[in-house]
N, CA, C and O atoms as a Maestro MAE file, in Angstrom:
{
 s_m_m2io_version
 :::
 2.0.0
}

f_m_ct {
 s_m_title
 :::
 protein
 m_atom[348] {
  # First column is atom index #
  i_m_mmod_type
  r_m_x_coord
  r_m_y_coord
  r_m_z_coord
  i_m_residue_number
  s_m_chain_name
  s_m_pdb_residue_name
  s_m_pdb_atom_name
  i_m_atomic_number
  :::
  1 25 0.846 -1.168 0.000 1 A "MET " " N  " 7
  2 3 0.000 0.000 0.000 1 A "MET " " CA " 6
  3 2 0.894 1.234 0.000 1 A "MET " " C  " 6
  4 15 1.809 1.334 0.818 1 A "MET " " O  " 8
  5 25 0.642 2.176 -0.908 2 A "GLY " " N  " 7
  6 3 1.465 3.371 -1.047 2 A "GLY " " CA " 6
  7 2 1.181 4.388 0.043 2 A "GLY " " C  " 6
  8 15 0.111 4.401 0.652 2 A "GLY " " O  " 8
  9 25 2.149 5.221 0.266 3 A "ARG " " N  " 7
  10 3 2.016 6.276 1.263 3 A "ARG " " CA " 6
  11 2 1.359 7.486 0.618 3 A "ARG " " C  " 6
  12 15 1.697 7.847 -0.510 3 A "ARG " " O  " 8
  13 25 0.431 8.110 1.316 4 A "VAL " " N  " 7
  14 3 -0.258 9.284 0.800 4 A "VAL " " CA " 6
  15 2 0.627 10.506 1.000 4 A "VAL " " C  " 6
  16 15 1.113 10.752 2.104 4 A "VAL " " O  " 8
  17 25 0.838 11.278 -0.078 5 A "VAL " " N  " 7
  18 3 1.635 12.489 0.010 5 A "VAL " " CA " 6
  19 2 0.751 13.674 -0.328 5 A "VAL " " C  " 6
  20 15 -0.302 13.514 -0.946 5 A "VAL " " O  " 8
  21 25 1.182 14.875 0.080 6 A "HIS " " N  " 7
  22 3 0.383 16.064 -0.187 6 A "HIS " " CA " 6
  23 2 0.392 16.385 -1.682 6 A "HIS " " C  " 6
  24 15 1.223 15.862 -2.425 6 A "HIS " " O  " 8
  25 25 -0.518 17.232 -2.119 7 A "GLY " " N  " 7
  26 3 -0.722 17.499 -3.533 7 A "GLY " " CA " 6
  27 2 0.381 18.277 -4.221 7 A "GLY " " C  " 6
  28 15 0.464 18.249 -5.449 7 A "GLY " " O  " 8
  29 25 1.234 18.972 -3.475 8 A "CYS " " N  " 7
  30 3 2.271 19.787 -4.091 8 A "CYS " " CA " 6
  31 2 3.575 19.022 -4.328 8 A "CYS " " C  " 6
  32 15 4.504 19.563 -4.928 8 A "CYS " " O  " 8
  33 25 3.655 17.811 -3.879 9 A "VAL " " N  " 7
  34 3 4.892 17.052 -4.022 9 A "VAL " " CA " 6
  35 2 5.074 16.646 -5.484 9 A "VAL " " C  " 6
  36 15 4.137 16.172 -6.127 9 A "VAL " " O  " 8
  37 25 6.305 16.837 -6.008 10 A "ALA " " N  " 7
  38 3 6.573 16.538 -7.407 10 A "ALA " " CA " 6
  39 2 7.265 15.191 -7.573 10 A "ALA " " C  " 6
  40 15 7.182 14.583 -8.641 10 A "ALA " " O  " 8
  41 25 7.943 14.720 -6.542 11 A "THR " " N  " 7
  42 3 8.674 13.462 -6.649 11 A "THR " " CA " 6
  43 2 8.249 12.500 -5.548 11 A "THR " " C  " 6
  44 15 7.868 12.915 -4.454 11 A "THR " " O  " 8
  45 25 8.318 11.239 -5.849 12 A "THR " " N  " 7
  46 3 8.029 10.204 -4.861 12 A "THR " " CA " 6
  47 2 9.349 9.725 -4.262 12 A "THR " " C  " 6
  48 15 10.423 10.114 -4.723 12 A "THR " " O  " 8
  49 25 9.266 8.892 -3.250 13 A "GLU " " N  " 7
  50 3 10.491 8.355 -2.655 13 A "GLU " " CA " 6
  51 2 11.257 7.511 -3.655 13 A "GLU " " C  " 6
  52 15 12.488 7.489 -3.633 13 A "GLU " " O  " 8
  53 25 10.544 6.812 -4.537 14 A "ALA " " N  " 7
  54 3 11.215 6.007 -5.558 14 A "ALA " " CA " 6
  55 2 11.993 6.901 -6.525 14 A "ALA " " C  " 6
  56 15 13.113 6.567 -6.911 14 A "ALA " " O  " 8
  57 25 11.409 8.032 -6.915 15 A "ALA " " N  " 7
  58 3 12.103 8.961 -7.811 15 A "ALA " " CA " 6
  59 2 13.314 9.562 -7.110 15 A "ALA " " C  " 6
  60 15 14.369 9.714 -7.724 15 A "ALA " " O  " 8
  61 25 13.176 9.904 -5.836 16 A "ARG " " N  " 7
  62 3 14.309 10.458 -5.084 16 A "ARG " " CA " 6
  63 2 15.438 9.433 -4.960 16 A "ARG " " C  " 6
  64 15 16.616 9.774 -5.070 16 A "ARG " " O  " 8
  65 25 15.065 8.193 -4.732 17 A "ARG " " N  " 7
  66 3 16.061 7.121 -4.645 17 A "ARG " " CA " 6
  67 2 16.797 6.987 -5.971 17 A "ARG " " C  " 6
  68 15 18.018 6.833 -5.994 17 A "ARG " " O  " 8
  69 25 16.051 7.046 -7.086 18 A "ALA " " N  " 7
  70 3 16.664 6.949 -8.410 18 A "ALA " " CA " 6
  71 2 17.604 8.131 -8.656 18 A "ALA " " C  " 6
  72 15 18.669 7.957 -9.248 18 A "ALA " " O  " 8
  73 25 17.226 9.319 -8.212 19 A "ILE " " N  " 7
  74 3 18.071 10.502 -8.369 19 A "ILE " " CA " 6
  75 2 19.359 10.332 -7.568 19 A "ILE " " C  " 6
  76 15 20.438 10.659 -8.061 19 A "ILE " " O  " 8
  77 25 19.259 9.827 -6.344 20 A "GLN " " N  " 7
  78 3 20.443 9.670 -5.497 20 A "GLN " " CA " 6
  79 2 21.415 8.633 -6.049 20 A "GLN " " C  " 6
  80 15 22.629 8.803 -5.931 20 A "GLN " " O  " 8
  81 25 20.907 7.578 -6.640 21 A "HIS " " N  " 7
  82 3 21.775 6.487 -7.088 21 A "HIS " " CA " 6
  83 2 22.202 6.601 -8.541 21 A "HIS " " C  " 6
  84 15 23.014 5.798 -9.003 21 A "HIS " " O  " 8
  85 25 21.681 7.571 -9.272 22 A "SER " " N  " 7
  86 3 22.001 7.715 -10.685 22 A "SER " " CA " 6
  87 2 23.303 8.490 -10.870 22 A "SER " " C  " 6
  88 15 23.639 9.363 -10.069 22 A "SER " " O  " 8
  89 25 24.025 8.162 -11.928 23 A "GLN " " N  " 7
  90 3 25.253 8.865 -12.282 23 A "GLN " " CA " 6
  91 2 25.016 9.883 -13.395 23 A "GLN " " C  " 6
  92 15 25.950 10.564 -13.819 23 A "GLN " " O  " 8
  93 25 23.779 9.991 -13.870 24 A "ALA " " N  " 7
  94 3 23.448 10.926 -14.947 24 A "ALA " " CA " 6
  95 2 23.559 12.362 -14.454 24 A "ALA " " C  " 6
  96 15 23.562 12.619 -13.250 24 A "ALA " " O  " 8
  97 25 23.649 13.295 -15.399 25 A "CYS " " N  " 7
  98 3 23.746 14.711 -15.028 25 A "CYS " " CA " 6
  99 2 22.405 15.194 -14.471 25 A "CYS " " C  " 6
  100 15 21.362 14.579 -14.695 25 A "CYS " " O  " 8
  101 25 22.460 16.302 -13.746 26 A "LEU " " N  " 7
  102 3 21.268 16.820 -13.091 26 A "LEU " " CA " 6
  103 2 20.188 17.223 -14.089 26 A "LEU " " C  " 6
  104 15 19.003 17.005 -13.838 26 A "LEU " " O  " 8
  105 25 20.583 17.807 -15.216 27 A "ARG " " N  " 7
  106 3 19.593 18.214 -16.216 27 A "ARG " " CA " 6
  107 2 18.833 17.029 -16.787 27 A "ARG " " C  " 6
  108 15 17.617 17.095 -16.967 27 A "ARG " " O  " 8
  109 25 19.540 15.953 -17.069 28 A "ALA " " N  " 7
  110 3 18.885 14.760 -17.616 28 A "ALA " " CA " 6
  111 2 17.934 14.152 -16.586 28 A "ALA " " C  " 6
  112 15 16.829 13.732 -16.931 28 A "ALA " " O  " 8
  113 25 18.357 14.106 -15.338 29 A "LEU " " N  " 7
  114 3 17.491 13.571 -14.285 29 A "LEU " " CA " 6
  115 2 16.270 14.461 -14.083 29 A "LEU " " C  " 6
  116 15 15.162 13.963 -13.885 29 A "LEU " " O  " 8
  117 25 16.470 15.776 -14.132 30 A "ALA " " N  " 7
  118 3 15.352 16.703 -13.966 30 A "ALA " " CA " 6
  119 2 14.343 16.520 -15.092 30 A "ALA " " C  " 6
  120 15 13.137 16.510 -14.847 30 A "ALA " " O  " 8
  121 25 14.825 16.375 -16.327 31 A "ARG " " N  " 7
  122 3 13.931 16.157 -17.458 31 A "ARG " " CA " 6
  123 2 13.166 14.842 -17.310 31 A "ARG " " C  " 6
  124 15 11.967 14.780 -17.580 31 A "ARG " " O  " 8
  125 25 13.862 13.803 -16.884 32 A "ARG " " N  " 7
  126 3 13.242 12.479 -16.751 32 A "ARG " " CA " 6
  127 2 12.141 12.466 -15.692 32 A "ARG " " C  " 6
  128 15 11.106 11.827 -15.881 32 A "ARG " " O  " 8
  129 25 12.360 13.168 -14.580 33 A "HIS " " N  " 7
  130 3 11.398 13.138 -13.472 33 A "HIS " " CA " 6
  131 2 10.469 14.350 -13.450 33 A "HIS " " C  " 6
  132 15 9.574 14.425 -12.608 33 A "HIS " " O  " 8
  133 25 10.670 15.294 -14.358 34 A "GLY " " N  " 7
  134 3 9.783 16.445 -14.460 34 A "GLY " " CA " 6
  135 2 9.907 17.431 -13.319 34 A "GLY " " C  " 6
  136 15 8.908 18.000 -12.877 34 A "GLY " " O  " 8
  137 25 11.125 17.642 -12.834 35 A "VAL " " N  " 7
  138 3 11.355 18.606 -11.754 35 A "VAL " " CA " 6
  139 2 12.454 19.580 -12.168 35 A "VAL " " C  " 6
  140 15 13.108 19.397 -13.195 35 A "VAL " " O  " 8
  141 25 12.645 20.607 -11.364 36 A "ASN " " N  " 7
  142 3 13.666 21.610 -11.582 36 A "ASN " " CA " 6
  143 2 15.051 21.001 -11.330 36 A "ASN " " C  " 6
  144 15 15.200 20.205 -10.403 36 A "ASN " " O  " 8
  145 25 16.074 21.356 -12.135 37 A "PRO " " N  " 7
  146 3 17.426 20.836 -11.873 37 A "PRO " " CA " 6
  147 2 17.955 21.179 -10.482 37 A "PRO " " C  " 6
  148 15 18.727 20.412 -9.906 37 A "PRO " " O  " 8
  149 25 17.539 22.337 -9.936 38 A "ARG " " N  " 7
  150 3 17.972 22.670 -8.568 38 A "ARG " " CA " 6
  151 2 17.412 21.660 -7.563 38 A "ARG " " C  " 6
  152 15 18.111 21.259 -6.632 38 A "ARG " " O  " 8
  153 25 16.149 21.247 -7.750 39 A "ASN " " N  " 7
  154 3 15.570 20.237 -6.860 39 A "ASN " " CA " 6
  155 2 16.287 18.906 -7.018 39 A "ASN " " C  " 6
  156 15 16.477 18.176 -6.044 39 A "ASN " " O  " 8
  157 25 16.683 18.593 -8.240 40 A "THR " " N  " 7
  158 3 17.413 17.348 -8.477 40 A "THR " " CA " 6
  159 2 18.728 17.356 -7.712 40 A "THR " " C  " 6
  160 15 19.105 16.355 -7.102 40 A "THR " " O  " 8
  161 25 19.429 18.493 -7.747 41 A "GLY " " N  " 7
  162 3 20.672 18.606 -6.988 41 A "GLY " " CA " 6
  163 2 20.435 18.507 -5.495 41 A "GLY " " C  " 6
  164 15 21.229 17.907 -4.772 41 A "GLY " " O  " 8
  165 25 19.333 19.101 -5.029 42 A "LYS " " N  " 7
  166 3 18.995 19.028 -3.604 42 A "LYS " " CA " 6
  167 2 18.759 17.581 -3.187 42 A "LYS " " C  " 6
  168 15 19.263 17.136 -2.156 42 A "LYS " " O  " 8
  169 25 17.986 16.845 -3.999 43 A "TRP " " N  " 7
  170 3 17.685 15.460 -3.627 43 A "TRP " " CA " 6
  171 2 18.908 14.567 -3.735 43 A "TRP " " C  " 6
  172 15 19.027 13.592 -2.993 43 A "TRP " " O  " 8
  173 25 19.817 14.883 -4.644 44 A "ARG " " N  " 7
  174 3 21.018 14.065 -4.759 44 A "ARG " " CA " 6
  175 2 21.875 14.198 -3.502 44 A "ARG " " C  " 6
  176 15 22.524 13.234 -3.097 44 A "ARG " " O  " 8
  177 25 21.886 15.375 -2.883 45 A "ASN " " N  " 7
  178 3 22.724 15.623 -1.705 45 A "ASN " " CA " 6
  179 2 22.032 15.307 -0.379 45 A "ASN " " C  " 6
  180 15 22.686 15.339 0.663 45 A "ASN " " O  " 8
  181 25 20.747 15.008 -0.382 46 A "GLN " " N  " 7
  182 3 20.014 14.699 0.849 46 A "GLN " " CA " 6
  183 2 20.430 13.332 1.392 46 A "GLN " " C  " 6
  184 15 20.771 12.421 0.638 46 A "GLN " " O  " 8
  185 25 20.392 13.216 2.702 47 A "ILE " " N  " 7
  186 3 20.670 11.927 3.342 47 A "ILE " " CA " 6
  187 2 19.400 11.100 3.380 47 A "ILE " " C  " 6
  188 15 19.419 9.905 3.083 47 A "ILE " " O  " 8
  189 25 18.296 11.734 3.745 48 A "SER " " N  " 7
  190 3 17.016 11.048 3.888 48 A "SER " " CA " 6
  191 2 16.211 11.140 2.601 48 A "SER " " C  " 6
  192 15 16.373 12.084 1.827 48 A "SER " " O  " 8
  193 25 15.349 10.166 2.373 49 A "LEU " " N  " 7
  194 3 14.456 10.187 1.224 49 A "LEU " " CA " 6
  195 2 13.098 10.780 1.569 49 A "LEU " " C  " 6
  196 15 12.275 10.998 0.680 49 A "LEU " " O  " 8
  197 25 12.856 11.041 2.846 50 A "ALA " " N  " 7
  198 3 11.553 11.538 3.287 50 A "ALA " " CA " 6
  199 2 11.348 12.975 2.837 50 A "ALA " " C  " 6
  200 15 12.302 13.747 2.741 50 A "ALA " " O  " 8
  201 25 10.102 13.328 2.563 51 A "ASP " " N  " 7
  202 3 9.730 14.695 2.210 51 A "ASP " " CA " 6
  203 2 9.551 15.453 3.515 51 A "ASP " " C  " 6
  204 15 8.505 15.351 4.155 51 A "ASP " " O  " 8
  205 25 10.568 16.217 3.914 52 A "LEU " " N  " 7
  206 3 10.572 16.887 5.203 52 A "LEU " " CA " 6
  207 2 9.623 18.073 5.201 52 A "LEU " " C  " 6
  208 15 9.462 18.729 4.172 52 A "LEU " " O  " 8
  209 25 8.986 18.363 6.343 53 A "PRO " " N  " 7
  210 3 8.062 19.503 6.402 53 A "PRO " " CA " 6
  211 2 8.819 20.821 6.323 53 A "PRO " " C  " 6
  212 15 9.974 20.921 6.737 53 A "PRO " " O  " 8
  213 25 8.139 21.831 5.781 54 A "THR " " N  " 7
  214 3 8.705 23.169 5.729 54 A "THR " " CA " 6
  215 2 7.828 24.096 6.555 54 A "THR " " C  " 6
  216 15 6.733 23.715 6.967 54 A "THR " " O  " 8
  217 25 8.298 25.295 6.797 55 A "GLY " " N  " 7
  218 3 7.516 26.253 7.566 55 A "GLY " " CA " 6
  219 2 7.955 26.300 9.013 55 A "GLY " " C  " 6
  220 15 8.996 25.754 9.379 55 A "GLY " " O  " 8
  221 25 7.160 26.953 9.825 56 A "SER " " N  " 7
  222 3 7.518 27.124 11.231 56 A "SER " " CA " 6
  223 2 7.449 25.790 11.966 56 A "SER " " C  " 6
  224 15 6.675 24.904 11.602 56 A "SER " " O  " 8
  225 25 8.250 25.665 12.979 57 A "ARG " " N  " 7
  226 3 8.367 24.402 13.717 57 A "ARG " " CA " 6
  227 2 7.253 24.186 14.734 57 A "ARG " " C  " 6
  228 15 6.923 23.044 15.053 57 A "ARG " " O  " 8
  229 25 6.683 25.243 15.235 58 A "GLY " " N  " 7
  230 3 5.649 25.079 16.243 58 A "GLY " " CA " 6
  231 2 4.550 26.104 16.069 58 A "GLY " " C  " 6
  232 15 4.726 27.115 15.388 58 A "GLY " " O  " 8
  233 25 3.429 25.840 16.683 59 A "ALA " " N  " 7
  234 3 2.315 26.784 16.611 59 A "ALA " " CA " 6
  235 2 2.588 27.959 17.536 59 A "ALA " " C  " 6
  236 15 3.063 27.784 18.659 59 A "ALA " " O  " 8
  237 25 2.288 29.137 17.061 60 A "HIS " " N  " 7
  238 3 2.474 30.337 17.854 60 A "HIS " " CA " 6
  239 2 1.110 30.849 18.288 60 A "HIS " " C  " 6
  240 15 0.155 30.854 17.511 60 A "HIS " " O  " 8
  241 25 1.035 31.274 19.530 61 A "ALA " " N  " 7
  242 3 -0.229 31.790 20.048 61 A "ALA " " CA " 6
  243 2 -0.534 33.129 19.404 61 A "ALA " " C  " 6
  244 15 0.353 33.974 19.278 61 A "ALA " " O  " 8
  245 25 -1.768 33.329 18.999 62 A "SER " " N  " 7
  246 3 -2.153 34.593 18.378 62 A "SER " " CA " 6
  247 2 -2.807 35.532 19.380 62 A "SER " " C  " 6
  248 15 -3.206 36.639 19.020 62 A "SER " " O  " 8
  249 25 -2.922 35.105 20.630 63 A "THR " " N  " 7
  250 3 -3.504 35.947 21.673 63 A "THR " " CA " 6
  251 2 -2.534 36.016 22.851 63 A "THR " " C  " 6
  252 15 -1.653 35.170 23.006 63 A "THR " " O  " 8
  253 25 -2.720 37.037 23.668 64 A "PHE " " N  " 7
  254 3 -1.883 37.185 24.860 64 A "PHE " " CA " 6
  255 2 -2.394 36.285 25.978 64 A "PHE " " C  " 6
  256 15 -3.584 35.979 26.055 64 A "PHE " " O  " 8
  257 25 -1.477 35.872 26.835 65 A "SER " " N  " 7
  258 3 -1.889 35.149 28.029 65 A "SER " " CA " 6
  259 2 -2.578 36.143 28.974 65 A "SER " " C  " 6
  260 15 -2.488 37.356 28.783 65 A "SER " " O  " 8
  261 25 -3.254 35.623 29.976 66 A "VAL " " N  " 7
  262 3 -3.971 36.476 30.930 66 A "VAL " " CA " 6
  263 2 -2.992 37.411 31.650 66 A "VAL " " C  " 6
  264 15 -3.299 38.584 31.859 66 A "VAL " " O  " 8
  265 25 -1.840 36.908 32.020 67 A "ALA " " N  " 7
  266 3 -0.847 37.717 32.732 67 A "ALA " " CA " 6
  267 2 -0.306 38.841 31.845 67 A "ALA " " C  " 6
  268 15 -0.188 39.982 32.292 67 A "ALA " " O  " 8
  269 25 0.025 38.520 30.586 68 A "LYS " " N  " 7
  270 3 0.538 39.544 29.675 68 A "LYS " " CA " 6
  271 2 -0.521 40.598 29.378 68 A "LYS " " C  " 6
  272 15 -0.214 41.787 29.295 68 A "LYS " " O  " 8
  273 25 -1.749 40.166 29.221 69 A "GLU " " N  " 7
  274 3 -2.833 41.120 28.970 69 A "GLU " " CA " 6
  275 2 -3.008 42.067 30.154 69 A "GLU " " C  " 6
  276 15 -3.245 43.258 29.957 69 A "GLU " " O  " 8
  277 25 -2.894 41.556 31.378 70 A "ALA " " N  " 7
  278 3 -3.018 42.389 32.569 70 A "ALA " " CA " 6
  279 2 -1.892 43.415 32.631 70 A "ALA " " C  " 6
  280 15 -2.124 44.558 33.025 70 A "ALA " " O  " 8
  281 25 -0.686 43.030 32.251 71 A "ILE " " N  " 7
  282 3 0.450 43.959 32.239 71 A "ILE " " CA " 6
  283 2 0.211 45.071 31.217 71 A "ILE " " C  " 6
  284 15 0.476 46.240 31.495 71 A "ILE " " O  " 8
  285 25 -0.287 44.705 30.040 72 A "ILE " " N  " 7
  286 3 -0.551 45.694 28.999 72 A "ILE " " CA " 6
  287 2 -1.636 46.673 29.439 72 A "ILE " " C  " 6
  288 15 -1.498 47.880 29.244 72 A "ILE " " O  " 8
  289 25 -2.710 46.161 30.030 73 A "VAL " " N  " 7
  290 3 -3.800 47.035 30.500 73 A "VAL " " CA " 6
  291 2 -3.293 47.973 31.588 73 A "VAL " " C  " 6
  292 15 -3.632 49.157 31.594 73 A "VAL " " O  " 8
  293 25 -2.480 47.452 32.512 74 A "ALA " " N  " 7
  294 3 -1.940 48.298 33.584 74 A "ALA " " CA " 6
  295 2 -1.032 49.381 33.004 74 A "ALA " " C  " 6
  296 15 -1.081 50.527 33.452 74 A "ALA " " O  " 8
  297 25 -0.217 49.044 32.030 75 A "PHE " " N  " 7
  298 3 0.661 50.024 31.396 75 A "PHE " " CA " 6
  299 2 -0.147 51.116 30.713 75 A "PHE " " C  " 6
  300 15 0.150 52.301 30.863 75 A "PHE " " O  " 8
  301 25 -1.167 50.717 29.964 76 A "ARG " " N  " 7
  302 3 -1.983 51.707 29.243 76 A "ARG " " CA " 6
  303 2 -2.735 52.618 30.204 76 A "ARG " " C  " 6
  304 15 -2.904 53.804 29.920 76 A "ARG " " O  " 8
  305 25 -3.187 52.089 31.328 77 A "ARG " " N  " 7
  306 3 -3.870 52.928 32.320 77 A "ARG " " CA " 6
  307 2 -2.895 53.898 32.977 77 A "ARG " " C  " 6
  308 15 -3.259 55.024 33.317 77 A "ARG " " O  " 8
  309 25 -1.657 53.452 33.152 78 A "HIS " " N  " 7
  310 3 -0.650 54.285 33.806 78 A "HIS " " CA " 6
  311 2 -0.217 55.440 32.906 78 A "HIS " " C  " 6
  312 15 -0.104 56.572 33.378 78 A "HIS " " O  " 8
  313 25 0.026 55.180 31.625 79 A "VAL " " N  " 7
  314 3 0.531 56.224 30.732 79 A "VAL " " CA " 6
  315 2 -0.576 56.945 29.978 79 A "VAL " " C  " 6
  316 15 -0.320 57.960 29.330 79 A "VAL " " O  " 8
  317 25 -1.795 56.440 30.052 80 A "LEU " " N  " 7
  318 3 -2.960 57.059 29.419 80 A "LEU " " CA " 6
  319 2 -2.769 57.270 27.907 80 A "LEU " " C  " 6
  320 15 -3.060 58.340 27.374 80 A "LEU " " O  " 8
  321 25 -2.275 56.222 27.235 81 A "LEU " " N  " 7
  322 3 -2.069 56.281 25.791 81 A "LEU " " CA " 6
  323 2 -3.058 55.367 25.087 81 A "LEU " " C  " 6
  324 15 -3.537 54.388 25.658 81 A "LEU " " O  " 8
  325 25 -3.356 55.703 23.841 82 A "THR " " N  " 7
  326 3 -4.179 54.811 23.028 82 A "THR " " CA " 6
  327 2 -3.290 53.690 22.478 82 A "THR " " C  " 6
  328 15 -2.068 53.742 22.619 82 A "THR " " O  " 8
  329 25 -3.886 52.703 21.868 83 A "LEU " " N  " 7
  330 3 -3.112 51.604 21.294 83 A "LEU " " CA " 6
  331 2 -2.189 52.089 20.198 83 A "LEU " " C  " 6
  332 15 -1.082 51.572 20.053 83 A "LEU " " O  " 8
  333 25 -2.618 53.071 19.422 84 A "ASP " " N  " 7
  334 3 -1.791 53.594 18.329 84 A "ASP " " CA " 6
  335 2 -0.546 54.311 18.851 84 A "ASP " " C  " 6
  336 15 0.489 54.323 18.184 84 A "ASP " " O  " 8
  337 25 -0.642 54.898 20.022 85 A "ASP " " N  " 7
  338 3 0.480 55.659 20.575 85 A "ASP " " CA " 6
  339 2 1.421 54.827 21.432 85 A "ASP " " C  " 6
  340 15 2.499 55.303 21.789 85 A "ASP " " O  " 8
  341 25 1.045 53.595 21.773 86 A "CYS " " N  " 7
  342 3 1.910 52.730 22.586 86 A "CYS " " CA " 6
  343 2 3.048 52.189 21.714 86 A "CYS " " C  " 6
  344 15 2.836 51.837 20.554 86 A "CYS " " O  " 8
  345 25 4.243 52.127 22.278 87 A "PRO " " N  " 7
  346 3 5.377 51.602 21.502 87 A "PRO " " CA " 6
  347 2 5.281 50.109 21.275 87 A "PRO " " C  " 6
  348 15 6.158 49.523 20.641 87 A "PRO " " O  " 8
  :::
 }
 m_bond[347] {
  # First column is bond index #
  i_m_from
  i_m_to
  i_m_order
  :::
  1 1 2 1
  2 2 3 1
  3 3 4 2
  4 3 5 1
  5 5 6 1
  6 6 7 1
  7 7 8 2
  8 7 9 1
  9 9 10 1
  10 10 11 1
  11 11 12 2
  12 11 13 1
  13 13 14 1
  14 14 15 1
  15 15 16 2
  16 15 17 1
  17 17 18 1
  18 18 19 1
  19 19 20 2
  20 19 21 1
  21 21 22 1
  22 22 23 1
  23 23 24 2
  24 23 25 1
  25 25 26 1
  26 26 27 1
  27 27 28 2
  28 27 29 1
  29 29 30 1
  30 30 31 1
  31 31 32 2
  32 31 33 1
  33 33 34 1
  34 34 35 1
  35 35 36 2
  36 35 37 1
  37 37 38 1
  38 38 39 1
  39 39 40 2
  40 39 41 1
  41 41 42 1
  42 42 43 1
  43 43 44 2
  44 43 45 1
  45 45 46 1
  46 46 47 1
  47 47 48 2
  48 47 49 1
  49 49 50 1
  50 50 51 1
  51 51 52 2
  52 51 53 1
  53 53 54 1
  54 54 55 1
  55 55 56 2
  56 55 57 1
  57 57 58 1
  58 58 59 1
  59 59 60 2
  60 59 61 1
  61 61 62 1
  62 62 63 1
  63 63 64 2
  64 63 65 1
  65 65 66 1
  66 66 67 1
  67 67 68 2
  68 67 69 1
  69 69 70 1
  70 70 71 1
  71 71 72 2
  72 71 73 1
  73 73 74 1
  74 74 75 1
  75 75 76 2
  76 75 77 1
  77 77 78 1
  78 78 79 1
  79 79 80 2
  80 79 81 1
  81 81 82 1
  82 82 83 1
  83 83 84 2
  84 83 85 1
  85 85 86 1
  86 86 87 1
  87 87 88 2
  88 87 89 1
  89 89 90 1
  90 90 91 1
  91 91 92 2
  92 91 93 1
  93 93 94 1
  94 94 95 1
  95 95 96 2
  96 95 97 1
  97 97 98 1
  98 98 99 1
  99 99 100 2
  100 99 101 1
  101 101 102 1
  102 102 103 1
  103 103 104 2
  104 103 105 1
  105 105 106 1
  106 106 107 1
  107 107 108 2
  108 107 109 1
  109 109 110 1
  110 110 111 1
  111 111 112 2
  112 111 113 1
  113 113 114 1
  114 114 115 1
  115 115 116 2
  116 115 117 1
  117 117 118 1
  118 118 119 1
  119 119 120 2
  120 119 121 1
  121 121 122 1
  122 122 123 1
  123 123 124 2
  124 123 125 1
  125 125 126 1
  126 126 127 1
  127 127 128 2
  128 127 129 1
  129 129 130 1
  130 130 131 1
  131 131 132 2
  132 131 133 1
  133 133 134 1
  134 134 135 1
  135 135 136 2
  136 135 137 1
  137 137 138 1
  138 138 139 1
  139 139 140 2
  140 139 141 1
  141 141 142 1
  142 142 143 1
  143 143 144 2
  144 143 145 1
  145 145 146 1
  146 146 147 1
  147 147 148 2
  148 147 149 1
  149 149 150 1
  150 150 151 1
  151 151 152 2
  152 151 153 1
  153 153 154 1
  154 154 155 1
  155 155 156 2
  156 155 157 1
  157 157 158 1
  158 158 159 1
  159 159 160 2
  160 159 161 1
  161 161 162 1
  162 162 163 1
  163 163 164 2
  164 163 165 1
  165 165 166 1
  166 166 167 1
  167 167 168 2
  168 167 169 1
  169 169 170 1
  170 170 171 1
  171 171 172 2
  172 171 173 1
  173 173 174 1
  174 174 175 1
  175 175 176 2
  176 175 177 1
  177 177 178 1
  178 178 179 1
  179 179 180 2
  180 179 181 1
  181 181 182 1
  182 182 183 1
  183 183 184 2
  184 183 185 1
  185 185 186 1
  186 186 187 1
  187 187 188 2
  188 187 189 1
  189 189 190 1
  190 190 191 1
  191 191 192 2
  192 191 193 1
  193 193 194 1
  194 194 195 1
  195 195 196 2
  196 195 197 1
  197 197 198 1
  198 198 199 1
  199 199 200 2
  200 199 201 1
  201 201 202 1
  202 202 203 1
  203 203 204 2
  204 203 205 1
  205 205 206 1
  206 206 207 1
  207 207 208 2
  208 207 209 1
  209 209 210 1
  210 210 211 1
  211 211 212 2
  212 211 213 1
  213 213 214 1
  214 214 215 1
  215 215 216 2
  216 215 217 1
  217 217 218 1
  218 218 219 1
  219 219 220 2
  220 219 221 1
  221 221 222 1
  222 222 223 1
  223 223 224 2
  224 223 225 1
  225 225 226 1
  226 226 227 1
  227 227 228 2
  228 227 229 1
  229 229 230 1
  230 230 231 1
  231 231 232 2
  232 231 233 1
  233 233 234 1
  234 234 235 1
  235 235 236 2
  236 235 237 1
  237 237 238 1
  238 238 239 1
  239 239 240 2
  240 239 241 1
  241 241 242 1
  242 242 243 1
  243 243 244 2
  244 243 245 1
  245 245 246 1
  246 246 247 1
  247 247 248 2
  248 247 249 1
  249 249 250 1
  250 250 251 1
  251 251 252 2
  252 251 253 1
  253 253 254 1
  254 254 255 1
  255 255 256 2
  256 255 257 1
  257 257 258 1
  258 258 259 1
  259 259 260 2
  260 259 261 1
  261 261 262 1
  262 262 263 1
  263 263 264 2
  264 263 265 1
  265 265 266 1
  266 266 267 1
  267 267 268 2
  268 267 269 1
  269 269 270 1
  270 270 271 1
  271 271 272 2
  272 271 273 1
  273 273 274 1
  274 274 275 1
  275 275 276 2
  276 275 277 1
  277 277 278 1
  278 278 279 1
  279 279 280 2
  280 279 281 1
  281 281 282 1
  282 282 283 1
  283 283 284 2
  284 283 285 1
  285 285 286 1
  286 286 287 1
  287 287 288 2
  288 287 289 1
  289 289 290 1
  290 290 291 1
  291 291 292 2
  292 291 293 1
  293 293 294 1
  294 294 295 1
  295 295 296 2
  296 295 297 1
  297 297 298 1
  298 298 299 1
  299 299 300 2
  300 299 301 1
  301 301 302 1
  302 302 303 1
  303 303 304 2
  304 303 305 1
  305 305 306 1
  306 306 307 1
  307 307 308 2
  308 307 309 1
  309 309 310 1
  310 310 311 1
  311 311 312 2
  312 311 313 1
  313 313 314 1
  314 314 315 1
  315 315 316 2
  316 315 317 1
  317 317 318 1
  318 318 319 1
  319 319 320 2
  320 319 321 1
  321 321 322 1
  322 322 323 1
  323 323 324 2
  324 323 325 1
  325 325 326 1
  326 326 327 1
  327 327 328 2
  328 327 329 1
  329 329 330 1
  330 330 331 1
  331 331 332 2
  332 331 333 1
  333 333 334 1
  334 334 335 1
  335 335 336 2
  336 335 337 1
  337 337 338 1
  338 338 339 1
  339 339 340 2
  340 339 341 1
  341 341 342 1
  342 342 343 1
  343 343 344 2
  344 343 345 1
  345 345 346 1
  346 346 347 1
  347 347 348 2
  :::
 }
}
């Protein structure tokens, strides 16, 4: 049973394996597998065949914690500034 990959992936693990073990030039391999020659060079130099995730490593909170919010409110009350004027 094959592994499900996301829709943007251009190469499979079998294609990456073929790229790593082939002695052909990068342009010929790129043409054969339908990818950019730069990607072919990247896959040739990779240790792993897995399609590694890209982007940020962890989820970032989009809201303040209760303690941070209390500090911000206290600061704004102390200096009497609007949100636009706060640094």
